[in-house]
C-alpha positions in Angstrom: 23.7 -29.0 -16.9 20.4 -26.4 -18.1 20.7 -23.2 -15.5 17.1 -21.0 -14.9 16.9 -17.0 -13.8 13.7 -16.8 -12.4 12.6 -12.9 -11.4 9.2 -12.5 -8.9 9.3 -10.9 -5.9 6.4 -12.5 -3.5 5.3 -9.8 -1.6 3.8 -8.6 -5.3 1.4 -11.6 -6.3 -1.3 -10.5 -7.0 -3.0 -13.5 -10.2 -3.6 -16.5 -8.1 -7.0 -15.7 -10.2 -5.2 -17.9 -13.1 -3.5 -20.0 -11.2 -0.9 -18.6 -10.2 1.2 -20.0 -6.9 3.8 -18.2 -4.7 4.8 -20.7 -3.4 7.3 -21.1 -6.5 8.5 -18.0 -6.8 8.2 -18.4 -2.2 9.5 -20.1 0.6 9.1 -23.7 -1.4 11.3 -22.5 -4.3 14.5 -24.8 -3.8 11.7 -27.9 -2.6 9.7 -27.2 -5.8 12.6 -26.7 -8.5 16.0 -28.0 -7.1 19.1 -25.6 -5.4 19.4 -22.0 -5.9 20.2 -18.7 -4.9 18.6 -15.9 -4.1 20.0 -12.1 -4.6 18.0 -9.5 -2.9 17.4 -6.1 -4.4 19.4 -3.8 -2.5 17.9 -0.2 -3.5 14.4 0.8 -5.1 14.4 4.5 -6.8 10.5 3.6 -6.3 10.0 5.3 -3.2 12.5 6.6 0.6 14.4 3.9 2.5 11.9 5.4 5.1 9.1 3.6 3.2 11.4 1.0 3.1 11.4 0.4 5.8 8.2 1.0 6.7 6.5 -1.4 3.9 8.7 -3.8 4.8 8.0 -4.2 8.1 4.2 -4.3 7.1 5.1 -7.5 4.8 6.9 -9.2 7.1 4.0 -9.9 9.2 3.0 -12.6 7.1 4.8 -15.6 7.5 5.2 -17.7 4.6 7.6 -14.9 2.7 10.8 -14.5 1.8 13.5 -12.5 5.2 13.8 -9.4 3.1 17.1 -7.4 3.5 18.4 -3.9 3.9 16.4 -2.1 1.1 17.6 1.7 0.5 15.8 4.5 -1.7 16.3 7.5 -3.1 16.9 10.1 -0.3 13.9 12.1 1.2 14.9 15.9 1.3 12.1 16.1 4.6 12.3 13.4 7.1 8.7 12.8 7.2 7.5 9.3 7.2 5.3 9.1 3.5 2.9 6.3 4.5 -1.0 7.4 7.1 -2.4 4.0 8.4 -5.9 4.7 9.1 -8.0 2.5 11.0 -11.9 3.1 10.1 -13.5 0.4 12.5 -15.4 -2.5 11.2 -18.4 0.2 10.3 -16.5 2.3 7.9 -16.8 5.5 9.7 -15.3 8.8 9.5 -16.6 9.9 12.9 -15.5 13.9 12.7 -12.4 13.0 14.9 -10.8 10.9 12.4 -11.9 13.2 9.6 -10.1 16.3 11.3 -6.7 14.1 11.7 -6.1 13.4 8.6 -6.9 17.0 7.1 -4.5 18.5 9.7 -2.0 15.2 8.5 -2.6 16.9 5.0 -2.3 20.8 6.3 0.9 19.9 7.9 2.2 18.1 5.1 1.5 21.4 2.9 3.5 23.3 5.4 6.6 21.9 5.5 6.1 20.3 2.0 5.8 22.5 -0.9 6.9 21.0 -3.3 3.8 17.8 -3.1 2.8 16.8 -6.9 1.0 13.7 -5.5 -0.7 11.9 -2.6 -2.2 8.4 -2.8 -5.3 7.8 -0.7 -5.8 3.6 -1.0 -8.2 1.5 -0.8 -8.3 -2.6 -0.8 -11.5 -1.7 -3.0 -13.5 0.7 -5.2 -15.1 3.6 -3.7 -18.1 1.9 -4.0 -17.4 -0.9 -1.8 -18.3 1.2 1.1 -20.8 3.0 0.4 -23.4 0.5 1.9 -22.4 2.8 5.1 -23.6 5.8 3.7 -21.5 6.4 1.7 -19.0 7.8 4.0 -15.6 7.3 1.0 -16.6 9.2 -1.4 -18.3 11.8 1.1 -15.0 12.0 2.4 -13.0 12.6 -0.7 -14.9 15.1 -1.5 -15.3 16.9 1.7 -11.2 17.1 1.1 -11.4 18.3 -2.0 -13.8 21.5 -0.6 -11.4 21.8 2.1 -7.7 21.9 0.3 -9.7 23.5 -2.8 -6.7 24.3 -5.0 -4.5 21.4 -3.5 -7.0 19.4 -4.9 -5.8 18.5 -8.1 -3.1 16.2 -5.8 -5.2 14.1 -4.5 -5.9 10.4 -6.5 -8.4 8.0 -4.8 -7.2 4.2 -6.2 -7.3 0.7 -5.1 -3.5 -0.7 -4.2 -3.9 -3.1 -7.2 -4.7 0.4 -9.6 -1.7 2.2 -7.9 0.8 -0.4 -8.5 2.9 1.2 -10.7 1.5 4.9 -9.4 4.8 7.5 -8.0 3.6 9.7 -5.2 5.1 11.5 -2.4 2.7 10.5 0.1 -0.1 7.9 0.7 -2.6 7.5 2.9 -3.8 3.8 3.6 -7.3 3.8 4.1 -9.0 1.2 6.0 -6.3 -0.7 8.0 -7.7 -3.4 10.1 -11.1 -2.2 9.5 -12.1 -6.3 9.5 -14.0 -7.5 5.6 -13.4 -4.8 3.0 -9.3 -4.5 4.2 -5.6 -4.4 5.1 -4.5 -6.9 5.4 -8.3 -8.7 3.7 -10.2 -11.1 5.8 -12.1 -12.4 2.8 -10.2 -15.9 1.6 -10.9 -17.1 -1.9 -9.6 -20.0 -3.2 -8.9 -20.6 -7.3 -8.6 -23.7 -7.0 
């Protein structure tokens, strides 16, 4: 009659390289470990409800995820979506049109929200991964820092894994649906 309490998030399964298998805490939990009851997290203090809704919609595109219940976040003073999805195409080119669009979005954020402390630019891999296309991601970072000199301390360019415990006011998810080195990644790796 022993009991076991398991805490986990099937949407944060990054340890496959160590032999971890998300199926053990995912949709096959009962099949692997016996009958269980599931308790959902109802409130997060890490981000807003708008961000919770957006991230849940993205995560639930994976049919192997446990269905997520309504998750509420912290109250947001402004009615802004805190996440921007940026598609650079299969060559990861930062065309004038794309750079202009991002700069205009940043200008609008700075105009509306005077209390921004941090804006994250997240990519799946390190900036040097995208260097094969003339170093465009790194030059884009330099360009933003030049244009917004007085605010460059607000920008943080990281990988999605490095930012896992980081907090920010706004996030730009770079290389969204942009082929091999993007979100979701088309690189399949077998660790078995």
